[in-house]
Every structure is written in C-alpha cells, then in structure tokens.
C-alpha positions in Angstrom: 31.6 164.9 153.2 32.4 163.1 149.9 34.6 160.1 149.6 37.5 162.1 148.1 37.5 164.6 150.9 37.5 161.7 153.4 40.5 160.2 151.7 42.2 163.6 151.6 41.8 164.1 155.3 43.0 160.6 156.0 46.1 161.2 154.0 46.9 164.3 156.1 46.2 162.4 159.3 48.3 159.4 158.2 51.2 161.5 157.1 51.2 163.4 160.4 51.1 160.2 162.3 54.5 159.2 160.9 56.1 162.6 161.5 55.5 164.2 158.1 54.0 167.6 158.1 51.9 168.6 155.1 50.5 172.1 155.8 51.2 174.5 153.0 48.4 175.3 150.5 50.7 174.2 147.7 51.2 170.8 149.1 47.5 170.5 149.9 46.6 171.4 146.3 49.1 168.9 145.1 47.5 166.1 147.0 44.1 167.1 145.7 45.4 167.0 142.1 47.1 163.7 142.6 44.1 162.1 144.1 42.1 163.1 141.0 44.7 161.7 138.6 43.9 158.2 137.6 46.9 156.0 138.0 49.0 158.9 139.4 51.4 158.8 142.4 51.3 161.0 145.5 54.1 163.5 145.1 54.9 165.8 148.0 57.2 168.5 146.6 60.7 168.5 148.2 60.3 165.2 150.0 62.0 162.0 149.1 59.5 159.6 150.8 60.1 156.0 151.6 56.8 154.7 152.8 53.6 153.1 151.4 50.2 152.3 152.5 49.6 149.1 154.4 47.4 147.1 151.9 45.4 145.6 154.7 44.7 148.9 156.4 43.8 150.5 153.1 41.6 147.6 152.1 39.5 148.1 155.3 39.4 151.8 154.9 38.1 151.5 151.3 35.6 148.9 152.3 34.3 151.1 155.2 33.9 154.3 153.2 32.8 152.6 150.0 35.6 154.1 147.9 36.4 152.9 144.4 39.2 150.4 144.6 41.3 152.4 142.1 42.3 154.9 144.8 44.8 152.3 146.2 47.1 153.2 143.3 48.5 156.1 145.4 52.1 155.5 146.1 55.1 157.6 146.9 57.7 158.5 144.3 61.1 157.2 145.1 59.7 154.0 146.7 60.0 150.6 145.3 61.5 151.2 141.8 64.1 148.5 142.4 61.1 146.2 142.8 59.1 147.0 139.7 58.9 145.2 136.4 60.4 148.0 134.5 63.6 148.1 136.5 63.8 144.3 136.4 63.5 144.5 132.6 66.7 146.6 132.4 68.4 144.3 134.9 67.5 141.3 132.7 69.0 143.0 129.7 72.3 143.9 131.5 72.6 140.4 133.1 72.2 138.8 129.6 75.0 140.9 128.1 73.0 143.7 126.5 75.0 146.9 126.9 73.0 149.5 124.9 69.4 150.4 124.4 68.4 152.6 121.4 65.1 154.3 122.4 62.2 156.2 120.9 59.8 156.8 123.8 56.1 157.5 124.3 53.1 157.5 126.6 53.4 153.7 127.1 56.7 154.2 129.0 56.2 156.0 132.3 57.6 153.2 134.3 60.4 152.7 131.8 61.3 156.4 132.3 61.4 155.9 136.0 63.5 152.8 135.8 65.9 154.5 133.3 66.5 157.5 135.6 67.0 155.4 138.7 69.3 152.9 136.9 71.4 155.6 135.3 71.7 157.5 138.7 72.3 154.5 141.0 73.9 151.9 138.8 75.7 153.8 136.0 78.3 151.1 135.5 75.9 148.1 135.5 73.0 149.5 133.5 72.5 149.6 129.8 73.6 152.8 128.1 70.5 154.6 126.8 70.7 156.5 123.4 67.9 158.7 122.2 66.9 158.0 118.6 64.4 160.4 116.9 63.6 157.7 114.3 62.8 154.1 114.9 64.5 152.7 111.8 67.7 154.5 112.7 67.4 153.0 116.2 67.1 149.4 115.0 69.8 149.9 112.3 72.2 151.1 115.1 71.5 148.0 117.1 72.0 146.0 113.8 75.4 147.5 113.2 76.5 147.1 116.7 75.5 143.4 116.7 77.4 142.8 113.4 80.6 144.1 115.0 80.3 142.5 118.4 78.2 139.4 117.6 76.1 140.3 120.7 72.4 141.5 120.7 71.4 145.0 121.7 68.0 146.4 122.5 65.6 148.8 120.9 62.7 150.3 122.7 59.8 151.8 120.7 56.3 153.2 121.3 53.3 150.9 120.9 52.0 150.0 117.4 53.1 153.3 115.7 56.6 152.9 116.9 56.6 149.3 115.9 55.6 150.4 112.4 58.2 153.1 112.5 60.9 150.4 112.5 60.0 149.8 108.9 62.5 148.2 106.6 65.0 147.8 109.5 63.0 144.8 110.7 63.3 143.2 107.3 67.1 143.9 107.3 67.6 142.4 110.8 65.6 139.3 109.8 67.2 138.7 106.4 70.7 139.6 107.7 70.3 137.2 110.7 71.2 139.8 113.2 70.4 139.3 116.9 68.5 142.2 118.4 65.7 142.6 121.0 62.9 144.9 120.2 60.6 146.0 123.1 57.4 148.0 122.7 54.8 149.1 125.2 51.1 148.4 124.8 48.2 150.7 125.4 46.9 150.2 129.0 44.3 147.5 129.4 42.4 149.3 132.3 40.7 152.7 132.1 39.2 153.4 135.5 42.4 153.5 137.6 42.1 149.8 138.6 45.9 149.5 138.4 49.1 151.5 138.3 49.4 152.6 134.7 45.7 152.8 133.8 44.7 155.0 130.9 45.3 158.8 131.4 45.3 160.2 127.9 43.1 160.0 124.8 45.8 158.4 122.7 45.7 155.3 124.8 42.4 154.5 123.1 43.6 155.3 119.6 46.7 153.2 119.8 44.9 150.1 121.2 45.1 147.6 118.4 43.9 143.9 118.2 47.3 142.3 117.6 50.3 144.6 117.9 53.0 141.9 117.5 51.5 140.8 114.2 53.0 143.9 112.7 56.5 142.3 112.9 56.0 138.7 113.9 56.7 137.3 110.4 60.2 138.8 110.6 61.0 137.7 114.1 62.4 134.5 115.5 60.1 135.0 118.6 57.4 137.4 119.6 55.4 137.5 122.9 53.6 139.6 125.4 55.0 140.0 128.9 51.9 139.5 131.1 53.5 139.8 134.6 56.6 141.1 136.1 57.1 137.9 138.1 58.8 136.2 135.1 60.1 139.2 133.3 63.7 138.0 133.3 62.7 134.6 132.0 60.8 136.2 129.2 63.7 138.4 128.2 66.2 135.5 128.3 63.9 133.2 126.3 63.6 135.9 123.6 67.4 136.4 123.6 67.9 132.6 123.3 66.0 132.7 120.1 67.8 135.8 118.9 71.2 134.2 119.4 70.4 130.7 118.2 70.9 130.0 114.5 69.4 131.2 112.3 69.8 134.3 114.4 67.5 137.3 114.1 65.2 139.9 115.8 62.8 139.1 118.6 59.9 141.2 119.8 58.5 141.7 123.3 55.7 143.9 124.5 54.1 144.9 127.8 51.4 147.2 129.0 51.9 150.0 131.5 50.1 148.1 134.2 52.6 145.2 133.9 55.6 147.5 133.8 54.5 149.3 136.9 53.8 146.1 138.8 55.7 145.6 142.1 57.7 142.4 142.3 60.2 140.8 144.6 63.8 141.3 143.3 65.4 138.2 141.9 68.1 137.0 139.6 68.6 134.1 137.2 71.4 131.6 136.6 72.5 133.0 133.3 74.5 129.9 132.4 71.3 128.0 131.8 70.1 130.5 129.2 72.9 130.1 126.6 71.8 129.8 123.0 71.8 126.6 121.1 75.3 125.6 120.2 76.7 125.3 116.7 75.9 122.1 114.7 78.4 120.0 112.9 78.4 117.8 109.8 78.0 114.1 110.0 81.2 112.2 109.4 80.0 110.7 106.1 79.1 114.2 104.9 82.6 115.5 105.7 84.2 112.6 103.8 81.9 113.0 100.8 82.4 116.8 100.4 86.2 116.5 101.0 86.7 113.8 98.4 84.5 115.6 95.9 86.5 118.9 96.3 89.9 117.2 96.0 88.9 115.2 92.9 87.4 118.1 91.1 89.2 120.0 88.3 87.3 123.2 88.8 86.1 123.4 92.4 84.2 126.5 93.5 83.0 127.8 96.9 80.2 130.4 97.0 79.6 132.1 100.3 77.8 135.2 101.6 77.8 135.5 105.4 80.1 132.9 106.7 82.5 135.7 107.6 80.4 136.9 110.5 82.5 134.4 112.5 86.0 135.7 111.8 87.4 132.3 112.5 85.4 130.9 109.5 87.4 133.3 107.2 90.6 131.6 108.2 89.1 128.2 107.8 88.0 129.1 104.2 91.6 130.3 103.5 92.9 127.0 104.7 90.5 125.1 102.5 91.5 127.2 99.5 95.2 126.5 100.2 94.7 122.8 100.7 92.5 122.3 97.6 94.6 123.5 94.6 92.5 125.1 92.0 89.7 126.1 94.4 88.1 129.4 93.6 86.0 131.4 96.1 83.1 133.7 95.1 81.9 136.1 97.9 78.4 137.4 97.4 78.9 139.9 100.4 75.5 139.1 101.8 76.5 140.8 105.0 80.2 140.2 105.9 83.6 139.9 104.3 84.0 136.2 103.9 87.2 135.8 101.9 90.2 138.1 101.4 90.4 140.0 98.1 94.2 139.6 98.0 94.1 135.8 98.0 94.8 134.1 94.6 91.6 132.1 94.9 89.4 135.1 95.2 86.9 135.9 92.4 85.9 139.1 94.2 82.4 140.1 95.1 79.4 139.6 92.9 75.8 138.4 93.1 73.4 136.8 90.8 76.0 135.0 88.6 79.6 134.5 87.5 81.1 132.7 84.6 83.0 130.3 86.9 79.6 129.0 88.2 78.9 127.6 84.8 82.2 125.8 84.4 82.7 124.5 88.0 82.4 120.7 88.3 82.0 120.8 92.2 80.3 123.7 94.0 80.2 124.1 97.8 77.6 126.7 98.7 78.1 127.7 102.4 76.1 130.3 104.3 74.7 132.0 101.2 71.2 133.2 100.4 71.4 133.7 96.6 74.4 131.8 95.1 73.0 132.4 91.6 69.9 133.5 89.8 68.8 130.8 87.4 67.5 133.2 84.8 70.9 134.8 84.6 73.4 132.0 85.5 73.3 128.4 86.8 75.7 125.5 87.2 76.3 122.8 84.7 73.9 119.9 85.0 77.0 117.7 85.5 78.3 119.7 88.5 78.0 118.2 92.0 76.5 120.8 94.4 76.7 120.7 98.2 74.8 123.2 100.3 75.8 123.9 103.9 73.9 126.6 105.8 72.5 127.4 109.2 69.2 127.7 107.3 69.5 125.6 104.1 65.7 125.6 103.5 65.5 129.4 103.8 62.4 129.0 106.0 61.3 132.6 105.7 61.4 132.6 101.8 58.2 131.2 100.3 60.2 130.4 97.1 63.8 129.1 97.3 65.6 126.0 96.1 68.8 125.1 94.4 69.6 121.8 92.7 71.9 120.5 95.4 73.1 116.9 95.6 73.0 117.2 99.4 72.0 119.8 101.9 73.3 120.1 105.5 72.2 122.3 108.4 75.5 123.1 110.0 77.6 126.0 111.3 80.0 127.3 108.7 83.1 127.5 110.9 82.5 124.1 112.4 81.8 122.5 109.0 84.9 124.1 107.3 87.1 123.0 110.2 85.8 119.4 109.8 86.4 119.4 106.0 89.9 120.9 106.5 90.8 118.0 108.8 90.5 115.8 105.7 91.7 118.0 102.9 94.9 119.2 104.6 96.2 115.6 105.0 95.2 114.4 101.5 97.9 114.9 99.0 97.8 115.8 95.3 100.7 115.2 92.9 103.1 118.1 92.8 102.8 118.8 89.0 99.0 119.1 89.1 99.2 121.2 92.3 101.7 123.6 90.9 99.9 123.9 87.6 96.6 124.8 89.3 98.2 127.3 91.6 99.8 129.0 88.6 96.5 129.3 86.9 95.0 130.9 89.9 97.9 133.3 90.3 97.7 134.4 86.7 93.9 134.9 86.9 94.2 136.9 90.1 96.9 139.2 88.7 94.9 139.8 85.6 91.8 140.6 87.6 93.7 143.0 89.8 95.1 144.7 86.7 91.6 145.2 85.3 90.4 146.7 88.5 93.4 149.1 88.6 92.7 150.1 84.9 89.1 150.9 85.7 90.3 153.2 88.5 92.4 155.5 86.3 91.2 159.1 86.2 89.0 160.0 83.2 90.5 162.1 80.4 87.7 164.7 80.9 88.5 165.2 84.6 85.1 163.9 85.8 84.8 161.3 88.5 84.1 157.6 88.1 83.1 155.5 91.1 86.1 153.3 90.6 88.5 156.3 90.8 86.8 157.7 93.8 87.1 154.4 95.7 90.8 154.0 94.8 91.6 157.4 96.1 89.5 156.9 99.2 91.2 153.5 99.9 94.6 155.1 99.8 93.5 157.9 102.1 91.9 156.1 105.0 93.7 154.0 107.6 94.3 150.4 106.6 92.2 149.0 109.4 89.2 151.1 108.5 85.7 149.5 108.7 83.5 150.0 105.7 79.7 150.2 105.9 78.5 149.5 102.4 75.1 150.4 101.0 75.9 151.5 97.4 73.3 149.4 95.6 74.3 149.4 91.9 77.8 150.5 92.7 78.4 147.7 95.2 80.6 145.5 93.1 82.8 148.5 92.0 83.2 149.6 95.6 84.1 146.2 96.8 86.6 145.6 94.0 88.4 148.9 94.6 88.4 148.7 98.5 90.0 145.2 98.3 89.2 144.3 101.9 91.2 141.4 103.1 90.7 141.4 106.9 87.6 139.9 108.6 85.1 142.4 110.1 86.3 145.3 107.9 83.4 145.5 105.5 79.7 145.1 106.3 76.5 145.0 104.2 73.0 144.8 105.5 72.4 141.4 104.0 69.0 142.5 103.0 67.1 145.0 100.8 65.7 147.7 103.2 67.6 150.7 102.0 68.7 153.3 104.5 70.4 150.9 106.9 73.8 152.5 106.6 73.3 155.5 108.9 72.2 153.7 112.0 74.6 150.8 111.2 77.6 153.2 111.1 76.6 154.7 114.4 76.2 151.3 116.0 79.4 149.9 114.5 81.5 152.9 115.6 80.0 152.7 119.1 81.0 149.1 119.3 84.5 149.7 117.9 85.2 152.6 120.3 84.1 150.3 123.2 83.3 153.2 125.6 86.2 155.5 124.8 85.3 158.3 122.4 86.8 157.9 118.9 89.4 155.4 120.1 88.5 152.5 117.7 89.1 152.0 114.0 88.0 154.6 111.5 84.5 154.0 110.0 83.5 155.1 106.5 80.0 154.6 105.1 79.9 154.4 101.3 76.3 154.9 100.0 74.2 155.8 97.0 72.3 159.1 96.8 69.0 157.3 97.1 70.2 155.3 100.0 71.3 158.5 101.8 67.8 159.9 101.6 66.3 156.6 102.8 68.4 156.7 105.9 66.6 159.5 107.7 69.8 161.6 107.7 68.4 164.2 110.1 68.1 161.6 112.8 71.4 159.9 111.9 73.6 163.0 112.1 71.8 164.5 115.1 72.6 161.3 117.0 76.2 161.5 115.8 76.6 164.9 117.3 74.6 164.2 120.5 76.7 161.2 121.4 80.0 162.1 119.7 80.0 159.2 117.3 82.2 160.3 114.3 82.2 158.6 111.0 82.8 159.5 107.3 80.0 159.3 104.8 80.7 159.1 101.0 77.6 159.8 99.0 77.9 158.6 95.5 75.7 160.9 93.5 74.6 159.4 90.2 71.5 161.5 90.1 68.9 159.1 91.1 67.8 155.4 91.4 69.5 153.2 88.8 68.4 149.9 90.2 64.8 150.1 88.9 66.1 150.8 85.4 68.5 148.0 85.5 65.7 145.6 86.6 63.4 146.9 83.8 66.1 146.2 81.2 66.5 142.6 82.5 62.8 142.0 81.9 62.2 144.2 78.9 65.6 144.7 77.2 64.0 146.4 74.2 61.0 147.9 76.0 60.0 151.6 76.3 61.8 152.0 79.6 65.1 151.0 78.0 65.0 154.1 75.9 63.2 156.5 78.2 64.7 159.3 80.1 65.1 159.0 83.9 62.6 161.9 84.3 60.1 159.8 82.3 60.8 156.8 84.5 60.5 159.0 87.7 63.9 157.8 89.0 65.8 161.1 88.6 66.9 163.2 91.6 67.2 166.4 89.6 67.5 169.0 90.9 70.1 167.3 93.2 69.7 167.8 97.0 72.5 169.2 99.0 73.4 165.9 100.6 76.2 167.2 102.8 74.1 170.3 103.7 71.3 168.0 105.0 73.8 166.4 107.5 75.3 169.8 108.5 71.9 171.2 109.3 70.9 168.0 111.3 74.0 168.4 113.4 73.5 172.1 114.1 76.6 173.0 112.1 78.8 170.4 113.9 78.9 168.1 110.9 81.5 168.9 108.2 80.3 168.8 104.6 82.1 168.8 101.3 81.6 168.0 97.6 83.8 166.9 94.7 82.9 166.9 91.0 86.3 166.8 89.4 89.4 164.6 89.8 91.4 167.6 90.9 89.0 168.4 93.8 88.8 164.9 95.2 92.1 164.4 97.1 91.8 167.7 99.0 88.2 167.2 100.0 88.8 163.7 101.2 91.9 164.7 103.2 90.0 167.5 105.0 87.0 165.2 105.7 89.2 162.4 107.1 91.0 164.9 109.3 87.7 166.1 110.7 86.5 162.6 111.5 89.8 161.8 113.2 89.3 164.9 115.3 86.0 163.6 116.6 83.3 165.0 114.2 81.4 163.3 111.4 81.9 164.4 107.8 79.8 163.9 104.7 81.4 164.1 101.2 79.2 164.1 98.1 81.0 162.8 95.0 79.3 163.4 91.7 80.1 160.5 89.3 79.4 159.8 85.6 
C-alpha cells in the first residue's frame, strides 16, 4: 500500500473517530483529489467542519510512514480564517481608517479571497468595502480621488508584477499629487512542492516570479516593503500608512506571497493612537517675522500656490492674508486643489508656467507649489524677494528643480499662514494707501471678470467654444457641484469659466498621467455620498477627448453601473492632442511642425470616436450619452444629462468645439 493510500485510509478513520461519516463515492473521490492537490484544503461537500489535525500527532504519523512533509497542508475549509494573515490584513486596514479597497485580483490571492468572503459575511459593518475594478489604473485613480475628497488613504489590491505594472501612470499621479494610498500586491509563491499552504499550483506562478517586484514602483512610493510573516502584518500596514499620511504624503507599496497570506497567526490588535502620522511643522518665529514684514512693506506682493487648498482651512487663512495685506495678489496654479476663491478681488485666476504679475512683483511668497514659473517663459525680477514655504521645498523626487528663493522653509501651509496672519492682521497701514491698493485690485478683478464673460459669448456662426460650453454648464449644475478637471490645453479656460470659490469643489490630478479623471470621479463621488447612494454633491468631470480615451472608459463606466456611482462627464472634442503641437511651437516656433497638419503630426483623432457611445456600451446601455455641436443644441442636451445623473445614472456629453 502506497503512502497516499495510507493517508487516505487514515483520514477516513480519523474522521470517523470524531463522529463524521464519509462514505459516499463522491466524498471519497473528493478526498483523493484533494490529497493530490499541492497546497489544497480538504473539502468535504456539504460539511462546515471545525477541526484540524493535531500537529504533534501528524508529525509522528508522517515520520512513521515516511510521507513528504507537504501533506500536512491539509486543513478544513471554514476553520481558522479569523486567524490567518490575510484576514488580519483587512482588519489592519479597517482599524487604521481605510474604508474601501479597489481590487483587481489574481492567482496570488486565494487567501485574500477567503478573507474577503468571510469578512463581508461576518463583519459587514466593520470590514472595508470591496469594489471590483477591471483595470488597475482606474482602481488607483479611484483611491486617489477618494483620498483627495476625504484626506484619508484608501487601498488598492493588484496582482503580482503584471498588476503592479497595470497601475501605470496612476502611480506617477499619486506620487506627484501627494495623495495617500496603500497599494498591496501578491507575490508568486516561493515554494513549489507543497511545503506550505499556498505553494505553487499553476504554471503562471513561475512566469510571474520576478527578481524585484517592488522596484517597478518604488521610486514613486514613500515606502515599499515585503510582508514576510503574518505575525507583524498589522505593524507593517500601519508603518506603511504612517509614511503615506506624513508630509510629503504619497503612495506606499506592500507585497506578500501566498504562503505568508495563508499563515495561521494568533489574533491581535494594536494601539492605533501610537501609529499617527508625523504632525504638521511650523515656521520658526524669525521666519514668521521676516515674511510678514516683507509682505507688508511691499508695493506689489504676490502669493503663488498650487496645492495648499487640500486643507480647506488653509484656503481661509490665505483669504485672511489677502485681506490683511492690501495690494496682495494670489495666483493659483491648480496643482491639485482649489486654493483661492475666484470671486475674491485678489485672485489672478488659474494659470501655470507664467503670469505678467510675476515679473512685476517685488515680494513673492511661493507656498505649496511645484512649478510657480518656468524660467524660459517667465521669471521674477532680480530685485524681488522670494520666500518658499512647502512640505517639500527641495522637491526630492525631481532630479532638477530650483527657484532663486531668498529663504526656503519646510512647513505646513495652513500652520505657516496662520502664523503669518498673527502678525499681518495686527500691523496697520495708513488708510489712504490701503484704500488705493484695494481700489486697484477691485478694478483689475472686475476687468478680468468682464474679459472672461466676453470670451463666453456664443459665436456668430453658432459653433461651440470651450468658454461658452463652460459658462452654460456652470449655470446648469448645482452650485455646490464638485468638478474633476483633466482638460489639458483647455484647463485655464475651464477654470476661468467655472469660477470655483469654495474649498474642495474642484480637483486636478496634480500630475501628468492622463486618464486620471475616470477613476477619480468614481472615488470622489463615493466619498461625497458617504454610503448613501447619490446623496452627496453633484460630480462633473470635464475632460479632453484624448484624456477620455486614456482613462480606460470601458472599466470606468462599468464600475459606475455596477456600484451605482453616477457622475456627469463632459468630453471636450477638439479632434485630437493639442498639447504636443503647443510644446513643439514653444521650441520650434518657425519649424515644420508649426505649419504642418495635425494628420502629418499624428495628433489627429479623425475620424472621431463616438465618445458617449463607448460609455453607453461599457454600461450595458445604462449610461446616458449625448452630443452637442451647435449653440442651439447645448442647453437641451445638458439639461437632459444633468437630470439623468440626478436620477442615479451616469451621463456622458460630447461637445465639439472650435
């Protein structure tokens, strides 16, 4: 009698000894199959077993009969999942405040699947909500958008090296945008003869075994590590989240093999209060005094910001600074968040790369901004005093970055602005100078608003301009709507016309990986609804035609239907990529490309795809699609689309502009 037959007979004997009868041919065949499956579990159909082998007894049995040690892997389904690494992983996420996991699963996740099912069945109100994402970039973009709205990290689960690569540009976006998110990936099993639970069972486990999986994304992450045992799984998760949530915030990456995820551990919990991120840093007192005095003594002070608005309290502090320093102007580069209200007299609006006021300012405060100006296009006067406050003033992930600042400070924007305001609000300026400067700002702002309104007037030929589309859209959507903006060359026009004046009402990726908007809109709407379907503010994504195609729309709009996450998408169709041509003209203003057709430059999207139709198909007909090419069509199409979204379904409107 062979060793496998001996074990089979022993199993029957042992099961009978504890009162379990296994007599049918089907059950017998099932045991035979299970014993021959490396790393499998004993499954007795129709039974919910709650027992396991005594390790000591089994050790002696194996030793006596000379069996391979891997046979000890046999365990009963339903036993011990509360005590396995995979379940502790989800517990760690929930205990640390992670409420959602955006997943794209694979063969590295058997124990993850078991833990998800058990958690969703037994702890539905204290277990992360799992959302299936057919594409990894969409998954990470959704976590990105949710984190931007809530300020809290969410989790993404992907499949070994290929799923990690599938994250693509979304990793760049989360890193450059300083968004906290935890990425978890499995690893190919590190055993192949059944030595441990989770050993290799499929050919793909060999193909996907790579030398250094985390190196794929490590340069974009604040922290990356392999989980090597379940005994400290919660410490590893919390260490990663501490990096993600400490400035400069960003993505973190953890990975673990199947053997580790299937490891049995003793249940445990952590004291979460000792895992808080590093607190915000403040300016030294002499820095506060120096900056305050400089701003108040300036004739043309200027603030340039980009992502200080991620803390909504920093928006109010910047308003206070503008009110207490007469003549102060604020330029918002909209790196990722609305930082200063468009309706304030000090607002210069949104732009990036340069502005005429940069060249005339005598004091410039750069605060939380990645690119305040591009020196080849615009730069401050050599006589200007420049102060740079940032959570990352050295831009440590940029090989080339510097600005000619008189002083640099690593500090939290909200904290620093509050400190500066404690000085500027009590220092007085003579009334005549104050009133004169305020009048200048009022006049400038009124003139700028008039120019913006003029640009939005309908064209005489009845065709659509981006400015007119945005003006009509702004009047049609609710006032508290949240804008997800990824319009590339139309960004400034969109921002000018939308005139956002409330914190957290407009978001950009803060980076350059196009296609972010789709997942981001899903994540933002999920966060705003906060568990009640379509109860939060209206969400509208405003995107370019190229951006729409980058977003993997089939995945985006399928998720929207599956989980009932409604949002409106406005696709600005200008027939292709305009950014490459604009860039070419900046380098070669009189070159061949400046006079070539878009077809010659390979940036044309003719014939134009049916953008709305792509979304409709992805949602199985549940998405509403529309198109406007003329001024006379626009109002009706938008009204119908907005009504559909308010009713709980997503809508996509293509607008063809000239």
